[in-house]
Steps between C-alpha positions, in 0.01 A plus 500: 500500500647834392525805721242760411756783462719280285208422268431876458862558398477221243182650362661845482791354301261314273305821418812713449577636145799264465290184521145610440313312230193725524675819371487495115701821471814357646777465241624177642159341531539300176825344615370398844321168503163479665534407864216291633357610830637239739434681823188641649458764758330416822275790569248521779253646252540270199673170437626386160643157423731405214602173342749427779360382832652736751260487792394827652408474867469870570173553680434128529463328837504130430527251786664167431335206668716201570333158495714234665591193300327190634705261708476222243671710231810569706830339412712254694805716558670606824212729590256212493731287714522783750120523510470123547742511790311789657796737458427857403135441410366738763757773420433475127125527551543800730721675243248428224216648708715805580561564130128466427424757767754758386475459123145383448315632804378154602445598865618167647540519878573135589686225317263242645271367232700639207645161413152349504372773268789439265424128486131574442561682171307352213691359199389801293636747753830318523563512127569873464788645694387867468156650493402864449212703634409865535532626858239692688524878502786643704578155644877538493498861616281417799730216608807722486320782682402267784855366510663843530251632752499206741851358510864575426557139392590449133232230471125532527292439810376167361856385441597602853221282639614222270856516629381514862268202468606209723725248333469129550832344591653321204550131566847376420602136526874455542652276233773378736458298821553681829670193651674190368581197714712201412313169510748217438347165404165655409372232263409578140190277503169626358286269719632613840392787727799600713430861605229644726456823700319492836261751656774561761731631224726193497609334177541122484718351227577137422863461394604144428428297813460803731234762573625849587308789653584860414349782705410804289509715815844406631655329192601209724527155346433182701495138394173335592567137405741271318379181328837381377532236774262266313588610147186709465448844341249783527241520220252759636445746787186683615409725795167483681286814526625605843863455403601277792505166315679406181432181305790332325436256216772244431629288218414181692132594514438603862417847628661655809332770709739734682432753775737786423464663842674206671675369187348157550323243284148449635360257245592261224230404251543180301285372214650606168714254308692762298635852542269775625539799268197712601362609839209725603355589841132537590486593867647200684464272199799446273444393138781324320540403135742233390656328204286200594210705348309525829397801708474445875323723757605449863442682829839568660353517852369141514630315195454156658140557616347680202476298180693644210333600176656378178402677178563304181460638151834600355673256269850638556693692766314771694713816486262781599261545796313813616202556731247770416489811726185373673666157557209321332664385175835342418653541154756245386717484190697207367744382241200349316413855379185502712363750748254369761283681754401305813269585790486385861215255445603283203788268426469567127567834326197723456657676201751387239684725257697342216583801279868516603746322272778452757553446872299729729713615793410871519167544684362812673157596639400865472445669838290771331261306275310216665546174311764629258788254447813553291726223375810477283630228270849369437731524200261351243214726614644835621152638575342657807132408514223636720203295619162579652478220757147607598370397158786280380553713190833611351553875482810671362829366369833667423802344329810604696753359255683288757450230763278618788654390831308697765213743550407733786230766539561835661332535839401863442421539130367297211844407368699181488861401450626203302845340485626324191751244386583386150602702328491856632547446877309818580253638753185672371249718682150502349197724541169314525264481315667694215802263521735785409859456611585744776868402527755250375783405738810312391815393677482126559711295262301179562131416522319702768347195666417634847289792616376630835339825615583708807235522775434867424430413136750750364806291414562160344795265511595282204734203487665334202745231403774766493500448881392852588199652675399842373267742678286742298260782585215448255171582675373808679367491854231759427164349426315608190255786549250329274301214642579173328166364383500150362232335293619176655383606846151368557445723804536836320144478368344426840339801670 
């Protein structure tokens, strides 16, 4: 756009006797070629346009409206990765709203809801990047007048409110563990469960023929038991709910119950004919799964007086056991690729799921959605599947790309963590029910076979065949402000 004074000088030169084509009396007029009028003068009174498009904005007051591109049309570059990781999304949205206020007069006072409005754009609105409209009379002048009269800030009052609006703390999950412990002789065996974290903040780990206790409060390590005297080894460990008893499954098939307060064995449960790779407590009842394909339920207080319950259904080794949060249902997974759900009244499974294509070791009940069960398959399956155990119907499924070794739900939010083996050896944090990845943690050089959660629900510990235990902060203590409503809960509709 030319300066108005500069255009007048050009016009004056064009109309001068030396270059004028309108003066027939000039002696040099015949030798001067006709000069087409390439420029036009922008006059407040009259506007003339030539064959060249040189826009004249004198006297115009156009306002450019910016329509955001829909989320689906965005690329997959570094900016998208930053948005997926939750980095810079809030700052970028705030900056965008600030520009809209100052340049377009949008009048946005709070960032909250802007992302939802952007996602709600129709496909037609998302197609055009710029839109134009005529502003209302004296719109811009009024905004600047109010700005100058009310504040010395270089930004408008709306933008000041926008910048002062409360910010939600950005969640950042550290990609490195906050503690690493050596765990020599930690077995690289998919079917074992050698790590558990008690409600008293004590970690139990089975290393070879010994069980060690590590206190998270004092970092002291004590040896609980040693089975090397009879050539035995530890195949599973599990704490009871109160955190005073730990069950130890052995390669020879019996289960020991230890009182950690006095460091003494208080019970020895026989019955299995092969190694016990899975344990799960339900009050004073210990459930054990073995390579002999049986599941046994026994009361540790009076094992000789109360008859044991033997659950038969699996055709190969039982490698996963978990009780539901209400202690009414037991989920079991085996090397036969089957997932069973049992109750307290039947000796046969009440539900059978056969969709997995590999061994089912990873099992986790949701503490937020009644009846929701998650399970993970081995190397030939690689999927995490979700089941509605109230109706027996399958729900969602996600292919993780690698062997699923363990699953655990967050105690405070609808998220879960999964550990993986072949071939990526990673730890993934998922958001439910969208199943978006919140974080990916790497560091183990072998399969991440073992997983346990801290009593406060904030940290997890993972163990692998690289003989290390790694501690990660993955979950937040703060409970979600929104109430978690589940369609699986039958009691939500009762008034």
